[in-house]
Phi, psi and omega in degrees: 000134183250161172251154181220143182247134168242112188234158173258004191225125181294328180293320177295318179297320179294315179298318179290325177296323176297333178271002177094010180256116177282162179184186179227158175249125181229158180227337183250160182300315182294324176298320179295315178299316179296320179296318177296317180300314179296319180292323180291332178289332181275107184289349178282342183277121181252340180223133173243120174269133177234133179291149183301324181298315177297321180295325179277330177287322184230063186296329181293326179291312181293317179297321179300315180293315181298321185277332188255356180231132177281325177231142359277168174285132180251122181239135175270133180233151174288156175263196184293345179274356180095183183286144178258002181276154177294158181298326183258030185296328179291315179298315180293326177296316178293318178302317178296317186291318185259348174081013175229156180270130178271000000 
């Protein structure tokens, strides 16, 4: 089983390539859709890493893949600039999910 990266950043792609993870760099919505389509066609790919910036720029594309496909697993990762999520994103996510404030 292989991992694949879809990144908006050449530095992240280079770092992941050094770790043995191939990938592509995209900037536009259609490029992201095409990258997902190509990755989904390859049955050897079990994990797709997507940078957080792409996930926040095009949430409908990433959500569509996560909701409609059982494989591969899609994970959002920070790029070289660090995470773009709030510090309390896990707590707020749980609060939303269960409907009470922790």
